[in-house]
C-alpha positions in Angstrom: 0.0 0.0 0.0 2.8 2.4 0.9 4.6 1.6 -2.4 1.4 2.3 -4.4 1.0 5.6 -2.6 4.6 6.6 -3.3 4.2 5.5 -7.0 1.0 7.5 -7.3 2.7 10.6 -5.8 5.6 10.2 -8.2 3.3 9.9 -11.2 1.4 13.0 -10.2 4.7 15.0 -9.7 5.9 13.7 -13.1 2.7 14.8 -14.8 2.8 18.2 -13.1 6.4 18.8 -14.2 5.6 17.7 -17.7 2.7 20.1 -17.9 4.8 22.9 -16.5 7.5 22.2 -19.0 5.0 22.4 -21.9 3.7 25.7 -20.5 7.3 27.0 -20.4 8.1 25.9 -24.0 7.7 28.2 -27.0 4.5 26.5 -28.1 2.9 26.7 -24.6 0.3 24.4 -23.1 -3.1 24.6 -24.9 -2.1 28.0 -26.2 -1.1 29.3 -22.7 2.6 30.1 -22.4 4.9 31.6 -19.8 7.0 34.6 -20.7 10.7 33.8 -21.4 11.9 36.0 -18.6 9.8 34.1 -16.0 10.9 30.8 -17.5 14.5 31.7 -16.9 13.7 32.7 -13.3 12.1 29.4 -12.6 14.9 27.5 -14.2 17.4 29.4 -12.1 15.3 28.8 -9.0 15.2 25.0 -9.7 19.0 24.9 -10.0 19.4 26.9 -6.8 17.2 24.4 -5.0 19.6 21.6 -5.9 22.6 23.7 -4.7 20.9 24.8 -1.5 19.6 21.3 -0.5 22.9 19.6 -1.3 25.0 22.2 0.6 22.6 21.9 3.6 23.8 18.3 4.0 27.3 19.7 4.8 26.5 22.9 6.6 23.1 22.2 8.1 23.2 18.5 9.0 26.9 17.8 9.5 27.8 21.2 11.0 30.8 21.8 8.7 31.2 25.3 7.3 32.0 25.0 3.6 31.9 28.0 1.3 33.4 26.4 -1.8 30.2 24.8 -3.1 30.3 26.8 -6.3 33.7 25.1 -7.2 31.9 21.7 -7.5 29.2 23.4 -9.5 31.9 24.7 -11.9 33.5 21.2 -12.2 30.1 19.7 -13.1 29.3 22.5 -15.6 32.6 22.4 -17.4 33.2 18.6 -17.4 29.7 17.9 -18.7 29.8 20.5 -21.4 33.3 19.4 -22.4 32.1 15.9 -23.0 29.1 17.2 -24.9 31.1 19.4 -27.2 34.1 17.1 -27.9 32.9 13.5 -27.5 29.1 12.9 -27.8 28.2 14.3 -31.3 28.9 11.0 -33.1 27.1 9.0 -30.3 24.0 11.2 -30.6 23.9 11.0 -34.4 24.1 7.2 -34.3 21.4 6.9 -31.6 19.2 9.3 -33.5 18.9 6.8 -36.4 17.8 4.1 -34.0 15.5 5.8 -31.4 14.9 9.3 -32.8 16.5 12.6 -32.2 14.7 13.5 -29.0 15.4 10.3 -27.2 19.0 10.3 -28.4 19.5 13.9 -27.0 17.9 12.8 -23.7 20.2 9.8 -23.4 23.3 11.9 -24.2 22.3 14.6 -21.8 21.7 12.0 -19.0 25.2 10.5 -19.7 27.0 13.9 -19.5 25.0 14.8 -16.3 26.4 11.6 -14.8 29.9 12.5 -16.0 29.5 16.0 -14.3 28.3 14.4 -11.1 31.2 11.9 -11.0 33.8 14.6 -11.8 32.4 16.8 -9.0 32.3 13.8 -6.6 36.0 13.0 -7.3 36.8 16.7 -6.7 34.9 16.5 -3.4 36.9 13.4 -2.4 40.2 15.1 -3.3 39.3 18.2 -1.3 37.4 16.4 1.5 40.1 14.0 2.7 42.7 16.6 3.6 40.5 19.5 4.5 37.7 17.9 6.6 40.2 17.3 9.4 40.0 21.1 9.8 37.2 22.9 11.7 35.4 26.2 11.7 37.1 29.1 9.9 40.0 27.0 8.7 37.7 24.7 6.8 35.8 27.6 5.3 39.1 29.2 4.1 40.3 25.8 2.6 37.0 25.2 0.7 37.0 28.8 -0.5 40.6 28.4 -1.7 39.6 25.2 -3.6 36.8 27.1 -5.4 39.2 29.9 -6.4 41.7 27.3 -7.7 39.1 25.7 -9.9 38.1 29.1 -11.3 41.7 30.1 -12.0 42.3 26.7 -13.8 39.3 27.3 -15.9 40.4 30.9 -16.8 43.8 29.5 -18.0 42.5 26.5 -20.0 42.1 27.4 -23.7 40.2 24.2 -24.7 37.2 25.2 -22.6 37.2 28.9 -23.6 39.4 30.3 -20.9 38.4 33.7 -19.7 35.9 34.3 -22.5 33.6 31.4 -21.5 32.9 28.1 -23.0 30.6 28.3 -26.1 31.6 25.4 -28.2 34.6 23.8 -29.9 37.8 25.8 -29.8 40.3 25.7 -32.7 42.2 23.6 -33.5 40.1 20.9 -31.6 37.1 19.6 -33.6 33.7 19.4 -32.0 30.2 21.0 -31.7 30.1 24.6 -32.7 27.8 25.5 -29.8 26.8 23.7 -26.6 23.3 22.2 -27.1 20.6 23.7 -24.9 19.4 20.4 -23.5 18.2 21.8 -20.2 14.5 22.5 -19.8 12.3 22.8 -16.7 11.4 19.1 -16.8 15.0 18.0 -16.4 15.5 20.6 -13.6 12.3 19.5 -11.8 13.2 15.9 -12.0 16.6 16.5 -10.4 15.1 18.8 -7.8 12.9 15.8 -6.7 15.8 13.4 -6.9 18.0 15.6 -4.8 15.4 16.1 -2.1 14.7 12.4 -1.9 18.4 11.5 -1.7 19.1 14.0 1.1 15.9 13.2 3.0 16.7 9.5 3.1 20.3 10.1 4.1 19.2 12.3 7.0 16.7 9.8 8.2 19.1 6.9 8.1 21.9 5.6 10.3 24.3 7.8 8.3 22.2 10.8 8.9 22.1 10.2 12.7 25.9 9.9 12.6 26.1 13.2 10.7 23.8 15.0 13.2 25.8 13.6 16.1 28.9 15.1 14.5 27.1 18.4 14.3 26.0 18.4 17.9 29.3 17.3 19.4 32.0 15.9 17.2 34.3 15.0 20.1 31.5 13.0 21.8 30.6 11.3 18.6 34.2 10.3 18.1 34.3 9.0 21.7 31.2 6.8 21.0 33.0 5.1 18.0 31.7 7.3 15.1 34.3 7.5 12.4 33.9 11.3 12.0 36.3 11.8 9.1 34.7 9.1 7.0 31.2 10.4 7.6 32.2 14.0 6.8 34.0 12.9 3.6 30.9 10.9 2.6 28.6 13.8 3.1 31.1 16.1 1.3 31.3 13.7 -1.7 27.5 13.3 -2.0 26.9 17.0 -1.7 29.6 17.7 -4.3 28.1 15.2 -6.8 24.7 16.9 -6.5 26.3 20.3 -7.0 27.9 18.8 -10.1 24.4 17.9 -11.4 23.3 21.5 -10.8 26.4 22.6 -12.8 25.6 20.3 -15.7 22.1 21.6 -15.9 23.4 25.2 -15.7 26.1 24.6 -18.4 23.5 23.2 -20.9 21.2 26.2 -20.3 23.5 29.2 -20.0 26.9 28.9 -21.6 29.3 28.5 -18.7 31.6 31.4 -17.9 34.2 31.8 -15.1 32.3 34.9 -13.8 29.4 32.6 -13.0 31.4 30.7 -10.4 33.0 33.4 -8.1 33.0 33.3 -4.3 30.0 35.7 -4.4 27.9 32.9 -5.8 29.1 30.6 -2.9 27.9 33.2 -0.4 24.6 33.4 -2.1 24.0 29.7 -1.7 24.9 29.9 2.0 22.4 32.8 2.4 19.7 30.5 1.0 20.2 27.8 3.6 20.7 30.2 6.5 17.6 32.2 5.5 15.5 29.0 5.1 16.9 27.2 8.2 20.0 25.2 8.7 19.2 21.6 9.0 15.8 21.9 7.1 15.4 20.5 3.6 12.1 22.5 3.1 13.8 25.5 4.6 16.6 25.2 2.0 14.0 25.0 -0.8 12.2 28.0 0.5 15.4 30.0 0.9 16.4 29.2 -2.7 13.1 30.5 -4.0 13.2 33.7 -1.9 16.8 34.5 -2.9 16.0 33.9 -6.5 12.8 35.8 -6.8 13.2 38.6 -4.3 15.8 40.7 -6.3 13.6 40.4 -9.4 10.5 41.5 -7.5 12.4 44.5 -6.3 13.2 45.4 -9.9 9.5 46.2 -10.3 9.6 49.0 -7.7 8.4 52.3 -9.2 10.3 55.6 -9.7 13.2 56.6 -7.5 12.6 53.7 -5.1 14.0 51.4 -7.8 17.4 53.0 -7.3 17.5 51.7 -3.7 16.4 48.1 -4.5 19.8 46.6 -3.4 19.6 48.6 -0.1 16.0 47.3 0.4 17.1 43.8 -0.4 19.9 43.8 2.1 17.7 45.4 4.7 15.0 42.8 4.3 17.6 40.0 4.7 19.0 41.6 7.8 15.5 42.1 9.2 14.6 38.4 8.7 17.8 37.3 10.3 17.2 39.6 13.3 13.6 38.4 13.8 14.3 34.8 12.9 18.0 34.0 13.5 17.2 30.3 13.2 15.8 30.9 9.7 12.3 30.9 8.4 11.6 27.3 9.2 14.4 26.6 11.7 14.9 22.8 11.8 11.3 21.9 10.9 10.2 20.1 7.7 6.9 20.3 5.8 5.2 17.1 4.7 8.0 15.0 3.4 7.1 11.7 5.2 6.1 10.0 1.9 9.7 10.4 0.7 11.1 8.0 3.4 12.2 4.7 2.1 10.4 1.6 3.2 12.0 -0.2 6.2 11.5 -3.5 7.9 9.6 -3.4 11.1 11.9 -4.1 14.1 11.3 -7.5 15.8 10.6 -5.7 19.1 7.5 -4.1 17.5 5.9 -7.5 17.0 2.7 -7.9 19.0 3.0 -10.3 22.0 1.9 -13.8 21.0 1.5 -12.7 17.3 3.6 -15.6 16.1 1.5 -18.4 17.6 -1.9 -16.7 17.9 -2.1 -16.9 21.7 -1.0 -14.5 24.4 2.6 -15.1 25.6 1.5 -15.6 29.2 -0.7 -18.6 28.1 2.1 -20.0 25.9 4.6 -20.0 28.6 2.3 -21.1 31.5 2.7 -24.7 32.7 0.0 -27.1 31.6 -2.3 -28.9 34.1 -0.5 -32.3 33.5 2.9 -30.6 34.1 1.6 -29.0 37.4 0.2 -32.4 38.6 3.5 -34.1 37.8 5.4 -31.6 39.9 3.0 -32.1 42.8 3.4 -35.9 42.8 7.2 -35.4 43.1 
């Protein structure tokens, strides 16, 4: 029954995302379309949700202060687009003859997203092993330094466009002239749901309890036998892989440019999870939506007020943090119980006598013949 309920919810979400994707296409849904400006905002919001929810695994649930998340996003964006431009054109053409152009493009896109996630996960492992023995400000500085190293490497690599950004094949290397715009709202929505499901199930597992124990008191967790370094590196790698997915989606929507992956972008992602609530998945989603849409809403201010929109934006953020220092949702979640994976019921929850159909007191009580035998002795 629970499986059918989850399946039904998944089908409903899939249909809703498909309908929204049609509405955001050029043709629209039943003649009703969404302006391109708003489509771009919703796509950016969806990518920000992936970034915020994945970073919350490190900063919110594990208690580590990482500000280099944009570095993993950059690795995912450039590695996936690099594969798309230089190595998948022949594969897509051969698949198109067998299954059609649309399905071939979807298969290739899924493959390069996986490549971006794996590349970002490897980068997370390389960074995580030496740096996650650090704590506090030292960890923050180390992760920020990693993000800047990645950006500098990109700026100085000619084959991916260097400082001018990556738009397509660079002479003398053959490849696609431009990066295909594979990303649409359906892809972003699917990976939003996948990210939330993954993080939710990690947090509500034994691994999640270990991560939370590290956040509450790392020394006590270590004293109780928790391998803190291994768990922190695991969280770091998973979070980095999901950031790589967000980067791959971004790279196939907007052509990647080194200016998109500065430390300012990292701070923006941190603001999302702090604003929504550290240690809350729904809070991270809410924070991502607010930080994406609020600046654009302030652009609609009339007259002279428009000139002060950035001041108003900062003042609103400060006001929220003064009145709600724990974030808008704190550590609370909103209605995600259906995401939890099915688990076997512990043996201790079995009803007394359920295995033989009689109360345990009656099963264990001596029979009349046994009592009489004892009396004769």
